[in-house]
DOKOL-943491 format. One record per residue (C-alpha): chain; residue number from 1; residue in one letter; y, x, z. Coordinates in Angstrom, 1 decimal. Example, Ala and Ser with C-alpha at 12.3 -4.5 7.8 and 13.67 -1.06 7.14 Angstrom:
BEGIN
{atom A, 1, A, {-4.5, 12.3, 7.8}}
{atom A, 2, S, {-1.1, 13.7, 7.1}}
//
This chain:
BEGIN
{atom A, 1, X, {-76.1, -72.3, 10.4}}
{atom A, 2, X, {-79.4, -70.8, 9.3}}
{atom A, 3, X, {-82.0, -71.4, 6.6}}
{atom A, 4, X, {-79.5, -72.8, 4.1}}
{atom A, 5, X, {-81.2, -74.0, 0.9}}
{atom A, 6, X, {-79.6, -72.3, -2.1}}
{atom A, 7, X, {-79.8, -73.3, -5.8}}
{atom A, 8, X, {-78.5, -72.2, -9.1}}
{atom A, 9, X, {-75.5, -74.3, -10.2}}
{atom A, 10, X, {-74.1, -74.6, -13.8}}
{atom A, 11, X, {-70.6, -75.9, -14.4}}
{atom A, 12, X, {-70.1, -77.4, -17.9}}
{atom A, 13, X, {-67.2, -79.3, -19.6}}
{atom A, 14, X, {-65.8, -82.6, -18.5}}
{atom A, 15, X, {-65.9, -85.6, -20.8}}
{atom A, 16, X, {-62.2, -85.0, -21.0}}
{atom A, 17, X, {-60.8, -81.8, -19.5}}
{atom A, 18, X, {-57.5, -81.6, -17.6}}
{atom A, 19, X, {-55.1, -78.8, -18.3}}
{atom A, 20, X, {-51.7, -78.2, -16.6}}
{atom A, 21, X, {-48.4, -76.9, -17.9}}
{atom A, 22, X, {-46.9, -74.3, -15.6}}
{atom A, 23, X, {-43.4, -73.2, -16.7}}
{atom A, 24, X, {-41.4, -73.6, -19.9}}
{atom A, 25, X, {-37.8, -73.8, -21.0}}
{atom A, 26, X, {-37.5, -76.6, -18.4}}
{atom A, 27, X, {-39.0, -75.0, -15.4}}
{atom A, 28, X, {-40.2, -71.8, -13.7}}
{atom A, 29, X, {-43.8, -70.6, -13.1}}
{atom A, 30, X, {-45.4, -71.8, -9.9}}
{atom A, 31, X, {-48.1, -69.7, -8.3}}
{atom A, 32, X, {-51.7, -70.9, -8.4}}
{atom A, 33, X, {-52.3, -71.0, -4.7}}
{atom A, 34, X, {-49.4, -73.5, -4.3}}
{atom A, 35, X, {-50.7, -75.7, -7.1}}
{atom A, 36, X, {-54.3, -75.6, -5.9}}
{atom A, 37, X, {-53.3, -76.6, -2.4}}
{atom A, 38, X, {-51.0, -79.3, -3.7}}
{atom A, 39, X, {-53.6, -80.9, -6.0}}
{atom A, 40, X, {-57.0, -80.0, -4.4}}
{atom A, 41, X, {-58.8, -78.7, -7.5}}
{atom A, 42, X, {-58.4, -76.2, -10.3}}
{atom A, 43, X, {-57.8, -77.2, -13.9}}
{atom A, 44, X, {-59.8, -76.3, -17.0}}
{atom A, 45, X, {-56.8, -74.2, -18.1}}
{atom A, 46, X, {-53.2, -73.5, -17.2}}
{atom A, 47, X, {-50.7, -73.7, -20.1}}
{atom A, 48, X, {-48.2, -70.9, -20.2}}
{atom A, 49, X, {-45.4, -71.0, -22.8}}
{atom A, 50, X, {-43.9, -67.9, -24.4}}
{atom A, 51, X, {-42.2, -66.7, -27.5}}
{atom A, 52, X, {-42.5, -63.5, -29.6}}
{atom A, 53, X, {-39.5, -62.5, -31.8}}
{atom A, 54, X, {-39.7, -58.7, -31.4}}
{atom A, 55, X, {-37.5, -57.8, -34.4}}
{atom A, 56, X, {-34.5, -59.7, -33.0}}
{atom A, 57, X, {-31.6, -57.6, -31.8}}
{atom A, 58, X, {-31.6, -58.5, -28.1}}
{atom A, 59, X, {-35.4, -58.9, -27.7}}
{atom A, 60, X, {-37.1, -59.0, -25.2}}
{atom A, 61, X, {-34.2, -60.6, -23.2}}
{atom A, 62, X, {-34.7, -64.3, -22.5}}
{atom A, 63, X, {-32.5, -65.9, -25.2}}
{atom A, 64, X, {-30.5, -68.2, -22.8}}
{atom A, 65, X, {-29.6, -65.2, -20.8}}
{atom A, 66, X, {-28.7, -63.0, -23.8}}
{atom A, 67, X, {-26.8, -65.6, -26.0}}
{atom A, 68, X, {-24.4, -68.5, -25.6}}
{atom A, 69, X, {-25.8, -71.8, -26.7}}
{atom A, 70, X, {-24.4, -73.0, -30.0}}
{atom A, 71, X, {-23.9, -76.5, -28.6}}
{atom A, 72, X, {-26.9, -78.2, -30.4}}
{atom A, 73, X, {-29.0, -78.7, -27.3}}
{atom A, 74, X, {-31.9, -76.8, -25.7}}
{atom A, 75, X, {-32.9, -75.2, -29.0}}
{atom A, 76, X, {-29.4, -74.0, -30.0}}
{atom A, 77, X, {-30.2, -70.3, -29.7}}
{atom A, 78, X, {-31.2, -67.6, -32.1}}
{atom A, 79, X, {-34.8, -67.8, -30.9}}
{atom A, 80, X, {-36.7, -70.2, -28.6}}
{atom A, 81, X, {-35.8, -70.4, -24.9}}
{atom A, 82, X, {-39.3, -69.7, -23.6}}
{atom A, 83, X, {-40.3, -66.8, -21.4}}
{atom A, 84, X, {-40.6, -63.7, -23.6}}
{atom A, 85, X, {-44.0, -62.2, -24.4}}
{atom A, 86, X, {-43.8, -58.6, -23.3}}
{atom A, 87, X, {-47.0, -57.5, -25.1}}
{atom A, 88, X, {-47.5, -57.1, -28.8}}
{atom A, 89, X, {-46.6, -54.1, -30.8}}
{atom A, 90, X, {-45.4, -51.3, -28.5}}
{atom A, 91, X, {-45.5, -53.7, -25.6}}
{atom A, 92, X, {-47.1, -53.6, -22.2}}
{atom A, 93, X, {-49.8, -55.6, -20.4}}
{atom A, 94, X, {-48.1, -55.0, -17.0}}
{atom A, 95, X, {-45.6, -57.8, -17.4}}
{atom A, 96, X, {-45.5, -61.4, -18.4}}
{atom A, 97, X, {-47.5, -63.3, -19.4}}
{atom A, 98, X, {-50.3, -61.1, -18.4}}
{atom A, 99, X, {-49.4, -61.0, -14.7}}
{atom A, 100, X, {-49.7, -64.8, -14.6}}
{atom A, 101, X, {-52.8, -64.8, -16.9}}
{atom A, 102, X, {-54.6, -62.7, -14.3}}
{atom A, 103, X, {-53.7, -65.0, -11.5}}
{atom A, 104, X, {-54.8, -68.1, -13.5}}
{atom A, 105, X, {-58.2, -66.6, -14.2}}
{atom A, 106, X, {-58.8, -65.3, -10.7}}
{atom A, 107, X, {-58.3, -68.9, -9.6}}
{atom A, 108, X, {-61.1, -70.1, -11.8}}
{atom A, 109, X, {-59.1, -71.4, -14.8}}
{atom A, 110, X, {-58.9, -70.5, -18.4}}
{atom A, 111, X, {-55.6, -69.4, -20.1}}
{atom A, 112, X, {-54.0, -71.7, -22.6}}
{atom A, 113, X, {-51.2, -69.6, -24.1}}
{atom A, 114, X, {-48.5, -71.2, -26.2}}
{atom A, 115, X, {-46.8, -68.6, -28.4}}
{atom A, 116, X, {-44.0, -69.3, -30.8}}
{atom A, 117, X, {-43.7, -66.4, -33.2}}
{atom A, 118, X, {-41.4, -65.2, -35.9}}
{atom A, 119, X, {-43.3, -66.3, -39.1}}
{atom A, 120, X, {-42.0, -63.3, -41.0}}
{atom A, 121, X, {-43.8, -60.7, -38.8}}
{atom A, 122, X, {-46.1, -58.2, -40.4}}
{atom A, 123, X, {-49.9, -58.2, -39.7}}
{atom A, 124, X, {-49.6, -55.3, -37.3}}
{atom A, 125, X, {-47.8, -57.5, -34.8}}
{atom A, 126, X, {-50.5, -60.2, -35.0}}
{atom A, 127, X, {-53.2, -57.6, -34.6}}
{atom A, 128, X, {-51.4, -56.2, -31.4}}
{atom A, 129, X, {-51.2, -59.7, -29.9}}
{atom A, 130, X, {-54.9, -60.4, -30.6}}
{atom A, 131, X, {-55.9, -57.1, -29.0}}
{atom A, 132, X, {-53.8, -57.9, -26.0}}
{atom A, 133, X, {-56.0, -61.0, -25.3}}
{atom A, 134, X, {-59.4, -59.4, -25.5}}
{atom A, 135, X, {-59.9, -58.9, -21.7}}
{atom A, 136, X, {-58.8, -62.4, -20.7}}
{atom A, 137, X, {-62.0, -64.4, -21.4}}
{atom A, 138, X, {-62.0, -67.6, -23.3}}
{atom A, 139, X, {-58.4, -67.9, -24.2}}
{atom A, 140, X, {-57.0, -70.9, -26.1}}
{atom A, 141, X, {-54.0, -69.8, -28.1}}
{atom A, 142, X, {-51.5, -72.3, -29.5}}
{atom A, 143, X, {-49.4, -70.7, -32.2}}
{atom A, 144, X, {-46.1, -72.3, -33.4}}
{atom A, 145, X, {-46.8, -75.7, -32.0}}
{atom A, 146, X, {-45.1, -78.9, -33.2}}
{atom A, 147, X, {-45.1, -77.1, -36.5}}
{atom A, 148, X, {-43.9, -80.1, -38.6}}
{atom A, 149, X, {-40.7, -80.4, -36.5}}
{atom A, 150, X, {-37.3, -78.7, -37.1}}
{atom A, 151, X, {-36.2, -77.5, -33.7}}
{atom A, 152, X, {-38.1, -74.3, -33.2}}
{atom A, 153, X, {-36.7, -71.0, -34.5}}
{atom A, 154, X, {-39.8, -70.4, -36.7}}
{atom A, 155, X, {-39.0, -73.6, -38.6}}
{atom A, 156, X, {-35.4, -72.5, -39.1}}
{atom A, 157, X, {-36.5, -69.1, -40.5}}
{atom A, 158, X, {-39.2, -70.2, -42.9}}
{atom A, 159, X, {-40.3, -73.2, -45.0}}
{atom A, 160, X, {-43.1, -75.4, -43.8}}
{atom A, 161, X, {-45.3, -73.8, -46.5}}
{atom A, 162, X, {-44.6, -70.4, -45.0}}
{atom A, 163, X, {-45.2, -71.6, -41.4}}
{atom A, 164, X, {-48.6, -73.0, -42.5}}
{atom A, 165, X, {-49.5, -69.8, -44.3}}
{atom A, 166, X, {-48.5, -67.7, -41.3}}
{atom A, 167, X, {-50.8, -69.8, -39.1}}
{atom A, 168, X, {-53.7, -69.2, -41.4}}
{atom A, 169, X, {-53.0, -65.5, -41.4}}
{atom A, 170, X, {-52.9, -65.5, -37.6}}
{atom A, 171, X, {-56.3, -67.3, -37.5}}
{atom A, 172, X, {-57.9, -64.8, -39.8}}
{atom A, 173, X, {-56.7, -61.8, -37.8}}
{atom A, 174, X, {-57.4, -63.3, -34.3}}
{atom A, 175, X, {-60.9, -64.3, -35.3}}
{atom A, 176, X, {-61.5, -60.8, -36.4}}
{atom A, 177, X, {-59.9, -58.9, -33.6}}
{atom A, 178, X, {-60.5, -61.2, -30.6}}
{atom A, 179, X, {-63.6, -63.3, -30.8}}
{atom A, 180, X, {-63.0, -64.7, -27.3}}
{atom A, 181, X, {-59.8, -66.5, -28.5}}
{atom A, 182, X, {-59.8, -70.0, -29.9}}
{atom A, 183, X, {-56.7, -70.9, -31.9}}
{atom A, 184, X, {-55.0, -74.3, -31.6}}
{atom A, 185, X, {-53.1, -76.0, -34.4}}
{atom A, 186, X, {-50.5, -78.5, -33.1}}
{atom A, 187, X, {-48.9, -80.8, -35.7}}
{atom A, 188, X, {-47.0, -84.1, -35.2}}
{atom A, 189, X, {-49.9, -86.2, -36.5}}
{atom A, 190, X, {-49.4, -89.9, -37.1}}
{atom A, 191, X, {-46.2, -91.3, -35.6}}
{atom A, 192, X, {-46.8, -94.9, -36.6}}
{atom A, 193, X, {-50.0, -96.9, -37.5}}
{atom A, 194, X, {-48.5, -97.8, -40.8}}
{atom A, 195, X, {-48.3, -94.3, -42.3}}
{atom A, 196, X, {-50.9, -93.4, -44.9}}
{atom A, 197, X, {-50.8, -89.7, -44.2}}
{atom A, 198, X, {-49.9, -87.5, -41.3}}
{atom A, 199, X, {-46.5, -85.9, -41.5}}
{atom A, 200, X, {-46.8, -82.9, -44.0}}
{atom A, 201, X, {-50.6, -83.0, -43.9}}
{atom A, 202, X, {-50.9, -81.7, -47.5}}
{atom A, 203, X, {-48.8, -78.6, -46.6}}
{atom A, 204, X, {-50.9, -77.9, -43.5}}
{atom A, 205, X, {-54.3, -78.7, -45.0}}
{atom A, 206, X, {-55.5, -75.1, -45.0}}
{atom A, 207, X, {-54.1, -74.5, -41.5}}
{atom A, 208, X, {-56.1, -77.5, -40.3}}
{atom A, 209, X, {-59.2, -76.0, -41.8}}
{atom A, 210, X, {-58.5, -72.6, -40.2}}
{atom A, 211, X, {-58.0, -73.8, -36.6}}
{atom A, 212, X, {-60.6, -73.9, -33.9}}
{atom A, 213, X, {-59.0, -76.7, -32.0}}
{atom A, 214, X, {-56.8, -79.6, -33.3}}
{atom A, 215, X, {-53.8, -81.0, -31.3}}
{atom A, 216, X, {-50.8, -83.1, -31.2}}
{atom A, 217, X, {-48.1, -83.4, -28.5}}
{atom A, 218, X, {-47.3, -86.8, -27.2}}
{atom A, 219, X, {-44.7, -88.2, -24.8}}
{atom A, 220, X, {-44.9, -91.8, -23.8}}
{atom A, 221, X, {-41.2, -91.6, -23.1}}
{atom A, 222, X, {-38.8, -88.6, -23.7}}
{atom A, 223, X, {-35.2, -87.7, -23.2}}
{atom A, 224, X, {-34.8, -85.0, -25.8}}
{atom A, 225, X, {-31.0, -84.8, -25.1}}
{atom A, 226, X, {-31.8, -83.2, -21.7}}
{atom A, 227, X, {-30.0, -81.3, -20.2}}
{atom A, 228, X, {-26.9, -81.8, -22.2}}
{atom A, 229, X, {-26.5, -85.5, -21.5}}
{atom A, 230, X, {-27.7, -88.3, -19.2}}
{atom A, 231, X, {-30.1, -91.0, -20.5}}
{atom A, 232, X, {-28.0, -94.2, -20.2}}
{atom A, 233, X, {-28.6, -97.7, -21.6}}
{atom A, 234, X, {-27.3, -97.7, -25.2}}
{atom A, 235, X, {-27.7, -94.0, -25.8}}
{atom A, 236, X, {-29.6, -92.4, -28.7}}
{atom A, 237, X, {-31.0, -89.2, -27.2}}
{atom A, 238, X, {-34.1, -90.8, -25.7}}
{atom A, 239, X, {-36.9, -93.2, -26.4}}
{atom A, 240, X, {-39.8, -95.1, -24.7}}
{atom A, 241, X, {-43.0, -96.0, -26.6}}
{atom A, 242, X, {-46.0, -98.3, -26.3}}
{atom A, 243, X, {-48.8, -96.5, -24.4}}
{atom A, 244, X, {-51.4, -98.2, -26.5}}
{atom A, 245, X, {-49.7, -97.4, -29.8}}
{atom A, 246, X, {-49.3, -93.7, -28.8}}
{atom A, 247, X, {-53.0, -93.7, -27.9}}
{atom A, 248, X, {-54.0, -95.3, -31.2}}
{atom A, 249, X, {-51.8, -92.9, -33.3}}
{atom A, 250, X, {-53.3, -89.9, -31.5}}
{atom A, 251, X, {-56.8, -91.1, -32.1}}
{atom A, 252, X, {-56.0, -91.8, -35.8}}
{atom A, 253, X, {-54.7, -88.2, -36.1}}
{atom A, 254, X, {-58.0, -87.0, -34.7}}
{atom A, 255, X, {-59.9, -88.9, -37.4}}
{atom A, 256, X, {-57.6, -87.5, -40.1}}
{atom A, 257, X, {-58.4, -83.9, -38.8}}
{atom A, 258, X, {-62.1, -84.7, -39.0}}
{atom A, 259, X, {-61.7, -86.0, -42.6}}
{atom A, 260, X, {-59.8, -82.9, -43.7}}
{atom A, 261, X, {-62.5, -80.8, -42.1}}
{atom A, 262, X, {-65.2, -82.4, -44.2}}
{atom A, 263, X, {-66.6, -84.5, -41.4}}
{atom A, 264, X, {-66.7, -81.7, -38.8}}
{atom A, 265, X, {-65.7, -82.9, -35.4}}
{atom A, 266, X, {-63.7, -80.0, -33.8}}
{atom A, 267, X, {-62.3, -80.3, -30.3}}
{atom A, 268, X, {-59.1, -82.4, -30.1}}
{atom A, 269, X, {-56.6, -82.0, -27.4}}
{atom A, 270, X, {-53.2, -83.3, -26.4}}
{atom A, 271, X, {-51.3, -80.1, -25.7}}
{atom A, 272, X, {-48.4, -81.8, -24.0}}
{atom A, 273, X, {-48.6, -85.3, -22.4}}
{atom A, 274, X, {-46.3, -87.1, -20.0}}
{atom A, 275, X, {-43.8, -89.9, -19.7}}
{atom A, 276, X, {-40.2, -88.8, -19.0}}
{atom A, 277, X, {-38.9, -90.2, -15.7}}
{atom A, 278, X, {-35.4, -89.8, -17.1}}
{atom A, 279, X, {-36.2, -92.9, -19.3}}
{atom A, 280, X, {-38.8, -94.8, -17.3}}
{atom A, 281, X, {-37.9, -94.1, -13.7}}
{atom A, 282, X, {-40.4, -92.5, -11.4}}
{atom A, 283, X, {-42.7, -95.6, -10.9}}
{atom A, 284, X, {-43.2, -96.5, -14.5}}
{atom A, 285, X, {-43.8, -92.8, -15.3}}
{atom A, 286, X, {-46.8, -92.9, -13.0}}
{atom A, 287, X, {-48.0, -96.3, -14.3}}
{atom A, 288, X, {-47.8, -95.2, -18.0}}
{atom A, 289, X, {-49.9, -92.0, -17.3}}
{atom A, 290, X, {-52.5, -94.1, -15.5}}
{atom A, 291, X, {-52.7, -96.6, -18.4}}
{atom A, 292, X, {-53.1, -93.8, -20.9}}
{atom A, 293, X, {-55.9, -92.2, -18.9}}
{atom A, 294, X, {-57.6, -95.6, -18.5}}
{atom A, 295, X, {-57.5, -95.9, -22.3}}
{atom A, 296, X, {-59.3, -92.5, -22.5}}
{atom A, 297, X, {-62.0, -93.5, -20.1}}
{atom A, 298, X, {-62.6, -96.9, -21.7}}
{atom A, 299, X, {-62.9, -95.6, -25.2}}
{atom A, 300, X, {-66.6, -95.5, -26.1}}
{atom A, 301, X, {-66.0, -92.9, -28.9}}
{atom A, 302, X, {-65.1, -90.1, -26.4}}
{atom A, 303, X, {-63.1, -88.3, -29.0}}
{atom A, 304, X, {-60.6, -86.5, -26.9}}
{atom A, 305, X, {-61.7, -83.1, -25.4}}
{atom A, 306, X, {-58.7, -82.7, -23.0}}
{atom A, 307, X, {-55.1, -83.0, -22.4}}
{atom A, 308, X, {-52.3, -81.0, -20.8}}
{atom A, 309, X, {-50.1, -82.6, -18.3}}
{atom A, 310, X, {-46.5, -81.3, -19.0}}
{atom A, 311, X, {-45.7, -80.0, -16.4}}
{atom A, 312, X, {-46.2, -79.1, -12.7}}
{atom A, 313, X, {-42.5, -78.5, -11.7}}
{atom A, 314, X, {-39.6, -79.4, -14.0}}
{atom A, 315, X, {-35.9, -79.2, -13.7}}
{atom A, 316, X, {-35.7, -82.6, -15.3}}
{atom A, 317, X, {-38.1, -85.5, -14.7}}
{atom A, 318, X, {-41.1, -84.3, -16.6}}
{atom A, 319, X, {-42.9, -82.8, -13.6}}
{atom A, 320, X, {-45.3, -83.7, -10.8}}
{atom A, 321, X, {-42.5, -82.1, -8.9}}
{atom A, 322, X, {-38.7, -81.9, -9.6}}
{atom A, 323, X, {-37.2, -78.5, -9.0}}
{atom A, 324, X, {-34.9, -78.6, -6.0}}
{atom A, 325, X, {-31.4, -77.8, -7.6}}
{atom A, 326, X, {-30.6, -75.8, -4.5}}
{atom A, 327, X, {-33.7, -73.6, -4.6}}
{atom A, 328, X, {-35.9, -73.1, -7.7}}
{atom A, 329, X, {-38.8, -72.2, -5.4}}
{atom A, 330, X, {-38.9, -75.6, -3.8}}
{atom A, 331, X, {-40.4, -78.7, -5.5}}
{atom A, 332, X, {-39.8, -82.3, -4.7}}
{atom A, 333, X, {-42.9, -84.3, -5.2}}
{atom A, 334, X, {-42.7, -87.4, -7.5}}
{atom A, 335, X, {-44.8, -90.6, -7.4}}
{atom A, 336, X, {-46.8, -89.4, -10.4}}
{atom A, 337, X, {-48.2, -86.7, -8.2}}
{atom A, 338, X, {-50.4, -89.2, -6.3}}
{atom A, 339, X, {-51.4, -90.9, -9.5}}
{atom A, 340, X, {-52.4, -87.5, -11.0}}
{atom A, 341, X, {-54.4, -86.6, -7.9}}
{atom A, 342, X, {-56.4, -89.8, -8.4}}
{atom A, 343, X, {-57.0, -88.8, -12.1}}
{atom A, 344, X, {-58.1, -85.3, -10.9}}
{atom A, 345, X, {-60.7, -86.9, -8.6}}
{atom A, 346, X, {-62.1, -89.1, -11.3}}
{atom A, 347, X, {-65.6, -88.1, -12.4}}
{atom A, 348, X, {-64.7, -88.6, -16.0}}
{atom A, 349, X, {-62.1, -85.8, -15.9}}
{atom A, 350, X, {-64.2, -83.4, -13.8}}
{atom A, 351, X, {-66.5, -80.6, -15.0}}
{atom A, 352, X, {-70.2, -81.6, -15.1}}
{atom A, 353, X, {-72.3, -79.8, -12.4}}
{atom A, 354, X, {-76.0, -79.3, -13.0}}
{atom A, 355, X, {-78.3, -78.1, -10.2}}
{atom A, 356, X, {-81.0, -75.6, -11.2}}
{atom A, 357, X, {-83.8, -73.8, -9.5}}
{atom A, 358, X, {-84.0, -72.3, -6.0}}
{atom A, 359, X, {-82.2, -68.9, -5.7}}
{atom A, 360, X, {-83.1, -65.9, -3.6}}
{atom A, 361, X, {-80.5, -63.3, -2.9}}
{atom A, 362, X, {-79.2, -61.1, -4.4}}
{atom A, 363, X, {-78.1, -63.4, -7.1}}
{atom A, 364, X, {-76.1, -62.5, -10.3}}
{atom A, 365, X, {-73.4, -65.0, -11.0}}
{atom A, 366, X, {-71.8, -65.5, -14.4}}
{atom A, 367, X, {-68.3, -66.6, -15.1}}
{atom A, 368, X, {-68.0, -67.6, -18.8}}
{atom A, 369, X, {-65.0, -69.8, -18.0}}
{atom A, 370, X, {-64.1, -73.1, -16.4}}
{atom A, 371, X, {-66.4, -74.9, -18.9}}
{atom A, 372, X, {-69.4, -72.6, -18.7}}
{atom A, 373, X, {-70.2, -70.8, -15.4}}
{atom A, 374, X, {-73.2, -70.2, -13.3}}
{atom A, 375, X, {-72.7, -70.2, -9.5}}
{atom A, 376, X, {-74.5, -71.2, -6.3}}
{atom A, 377, X, {-75.1, -74.5, -4.6}}
{atom A, 378, X, {-75.5, -74.4, -0.8}}
{atom A, 379, X, {-77.1, -77.6, 0.8}}
{atom A, 380, X, {-75.4, -78.4, 4.1}}
{atom A, 381, X, {-76.0, -81.1, 6.7}}
{atom A, 382, X, {-73.2, -82.6, 8.8}}
{atom A, 383, X, {-74.1, -84.5, 11.9}}
{atom A, 384, X, {-70.7, -86.2, 12.0}}
{atom A, 385, X, {-67.1, -85.7, 10.9}}
{atom A, 386, X, {-66.3, -82.1, 11.8}}
{atom A, 387, X, {-63.5, -80.9, 14.1}}
{atom A, 388, X, {-64.0, -77.3, 12.9}}
{atom A, 389, X, {-65.5, -76.2, 9.5}}
{atom A, 390, X, {-64.9, -72.7, 8.3}}
{atom A, 391, X, {-66.6, -69.8, 6.6}}
{atom A, 392, X, {-66.5, -66.1, 7.5}}
{atom A, 393, X, {-67.1, -63.5, 4.7}}
{atom A, 394, X, {-68.7, -60.2, 5.6}}
{atom A, 395, X, {-70.4, -57.3, 3.8}}
{atom A, 396, X, {-70.2, -57.7, 0.0}}
{atom A, 397, X, {-68.6, -61.1, 0.3}}
{atom A, 398, X, {-65.5, -59.7, 2.0}}
{atom A, 399, X, {-64.4, -58.2, -1.3}}
{atom A, 400, X, {-65.5, -61.1, -3.4}}
{atom A, 401, X, {-63.2, -63.3, -5.4}}
{atom A, 402, X, {-64.5, -66.9, -5.0}}
{atom A, 403, X, {-63.7, -70.4, -6.0}}
{atom A, 404, X, {-65.5, -72.9, -3.7}}
{atom A, 405, X, {-65.8, -76.7, -3.5}}
{atom A, 406, X, {-66.7, -78.8, -0.4}}
{atom A, 407, X, {-66.4, -82.6, 0.0}}
{atom A, 408, X, {-64.3, -82.9, -3.2}}
{atom A, 409, X, {-61.8, -80.2, -2.4}}
{atom A, 410, X, {-61.6, -76.8, -3.9}}
{atom A, 411, X, {-60.7, -73.5, -2.1}}
{atom A, 412, X, {-59.8, -70.0, -3.3}}
{atom A, 413, X, {-60.9, -66.9, -1.5}}
{atom A, 414, X, {-59.2, -63.7, -2.6}}
{atom A, 415, X, {-60.7, -60.2, -2.2}}
{atom A, 416, X, {-60.2, -59.0, 1.4}}
{atom A, 417, X, {-59.9, -62.5, 2.9}}
{atom A, 418, X, {-62.4, -62.8, 5.8}}
{atom A, 419, X, {-62.1, -66.5, 6.8}}
{atom A, 420, X, {-61.5, -69.7, 4.9}}
{atom A, 421, X, {-60.8, -73.0, 6.8}}
{atom A, 422, X, {-62.5, -75.9, 5.1}}
{atom A, 423, X, {-61.0, -78.6, 7.3}}
{atom A, 424, X, {-58.5, -79.8, 4.7}}
{atom A, 425, X, {-61.5, -81.2, 2.8}}
{atom A, 426, X, {-61.9, -83.8, 5.5}}
{atom A, 427, X, {-58.4, -84.8, 6.6}}
{atom A, 428, X, {-58.1, -87.4, 3.9}}
{atom A, 429, X, {-61.8, -87.9, 3.3}}
{atom A, 430, X, {-63.4, -88.1, 6.7}}
{atom A, 431, X, {-67.1, -88.6, 7.3}}
{atom A, 432, X, {-68.1, -91.8, 8.9}}
{atom A, 433, X, {-71.4, -90.5, 10.1}}
{atom A, 434, X, {-74.1, -88.0, 9.3}}
{atom A, 435, X, {-74.0, -86.8, 5.7}}
{atom A, 436, X, {-75.5, -84.1, 3.4}}
{atom A, 437, X, {-72.9, -82.2, 1.5}}
{atom A, 438, X, {-73.0, -79.2, -0.8}}
{atom A, 439, X, {-70.8, -76.1, -0.9}}
{atom A, 440, X, {-70.3, -74.9, -4.5}}
{atom A, 441, X, {-69.5, -71.2, -5.1}}
{atom A, 442, X, {-68.3, -69.5, -8.3}}
{atom A, 443, X, {-67.1, -65.9, -8.8}}
{atom A, 444, X, {-64.4, -65.5, -11.5}}
{atom A, 445, X, {-63.0, -62.0, -12.0}}
{atom A, 446, X, {-60.8, -60.8, -9.2}}
{atom A, 447, X, {-58.6, -58.9, -11.6}}
{atom A, 448, X, {-58.4, -61.8, -14.0}}
{atom A, 449, X, {-59.9, -59.5, -16.7}}
{atom A, 450, X, {-63.4, -59.2, -18.0}}
{atom A, 451, X, {-65.1, -55.8, -17.8}}
{atom A, 452, X, {-66.0, -54.1, -21.1}}
{atom A, 453, X, {-68.7, -52.1, -19.3}}
{atom A, 454, X, {-70.8, -55.2, -18.4}}
{atom A, 455, X, {-72.4, -55.6, -21.8}}
{atom A, 456, X, {-72.0, -56.8, -25.4}}
{atom A, 457, X, {-70.9, -60.3, -24.2}}
{atom A, 458, X, {-68.1, -58.9, -22.0}}
{atom A, 459, X, {-65.3, -60.7, -23.9}}
{atom A, 460, X, {-66.7, -64.1, -23.0}}
{atom A, 461, X, {-68.7, -63.4, -19.8}}
{atom A, 462, X, {-68.0, -61.8, -16.4}}
{atom A, 463, X, {-70.8, -61.0, -13.9}}
{atom A, 464, X, {-70.7, -60.7, -10.1}}
{atom A, 465, X, {-73.7, -60.1, -7.8}}
{atom A, 466, X, {-73.8, -61.9, -4.4}}
{atom A, 467, X, {-76.1, -60.3, -1.8}}
{atom A, 468, X, {-75.3, -62.4, 1.3}}
{atom A, 469, X, {-74.0, -65.9, 2.2}}
{atom A, 470, X, {-70.9, -66.8, 4.1}}
{atom A, 471, X, {-71.4, -67.5, 7.8}}
{atom A, 472, X, {-70.5, -71.2, 8.4}}
{atom A, 473, X, {-69.1, -72.6, 11.6}}
{atom A, 474, X, {-69.3, -76.3, 11.9}}
{atom A, 475, X, {-68.5, -78.0, 15.1}}
{atom A, 476, X, {-68.0, -81.7, 16.1}}
{atom A, 477, X, {-65.8, -81.5, 19.2}}
{atom A, 478, X, {-62.8, -79.6, 20.3}}
{atom A, 479, X, {-63.3, -76.2, 22.0}}
{atom A, 480, X, {-61.7, -77.7, 25.1}}
{atom A, 481, X, {-62.2, -81.4, 25.7}}
{atom A, 482, X, {-59.3, -83.7, 26.5}}
{atom A, 483, X, {-58.1, -83.3, 30.1}}
{atom A, 484, X, {-57.0, -86.6, 31.7}}
//
């Protein structure tokens, strides 16, 4: 194809962003290529869950591998059974979570890092963590989440007052040392509509004021006794809730955050959201998630900035996939996967694309993150449903790291990859005749890190110059016709 019209394209935030949990105490990390090909589009952010208890005797071993459980469930260890954060004071950036953070960002997504931390740590540890995150763009950092609970190690080591003060101290240091990082406070919020105050809101008032993003975690159903028992009728280690009540309590928590912040409307997210199939079964799990998302869409206030589906692959029934018990690298797709794919396609949950002026090459693309990026829009015409549709990358594009969208499906091109087959964009979304489509192209950093040499805004922006376009091959019949 020749004479392709090219325009500037800006990607901005969705009305409600979708984030995805990838790995926790309940499941392993799944690589981003697998997730992208399973779901068809990237997320705003990928949630990674880690812990940092560097002064403990067996650190940095994962606690479930270093200690025997004390018999009180998944949290019956000296520290939290998350993957261990290998950075920090005297740490390294060549191990987890940074290896995964680089992959997440190369695939056009921001990092949402949950980090449970020893609240008795000195400032030097917090400074080290903040400096670790400087190169990774617009990071969202959730520190000591579900802070009004009693199951995490940080709550067992310190009072709620001390946990709240530690959060404020972390915010002060991170805002000073890593201006690219936004800090999330996650409390329990309102658990019923009858409560006058959120749980421990007076204790956490200053923490609420210090945070950049406010949050609660919400499960429409949950089996908290997993994996130590089976949820059976008459048991007391699980519960199922009203979807509408959970939605109303979450919204009321948002309004309380606004009140405490003097009327300032800061971003509000649900950092963990799902219904546990252990309680509901697979079909009701999907139905409850759909109903909750319908509530979001139908609410005229538009108060929720985003939510994180917890999680992609789970050893229990809290995943889009269940981990195959014979092989942790294999996932068994659940009915909620198709429901979630439909949510992902919904315009309400997709980033807003704005077409700009015509562009002549070379063009400098800017990657500020999944909610603020400048790319290219290529206008294409299809005479009919294609039999072949692919792009070949030469010259400067051969080494480019690209995220591309065609006909509703996203594709990743790693540096060194010469050809991308776009046909999977048509298999379940075939054209019924001639149609004009667009190819969207963005260039997130191949290394997953921003480049300090690119200018004063390097912590929040990454730049890449494109000098040529991909060569497109679009054909409407087989190479060799059917032979009778």
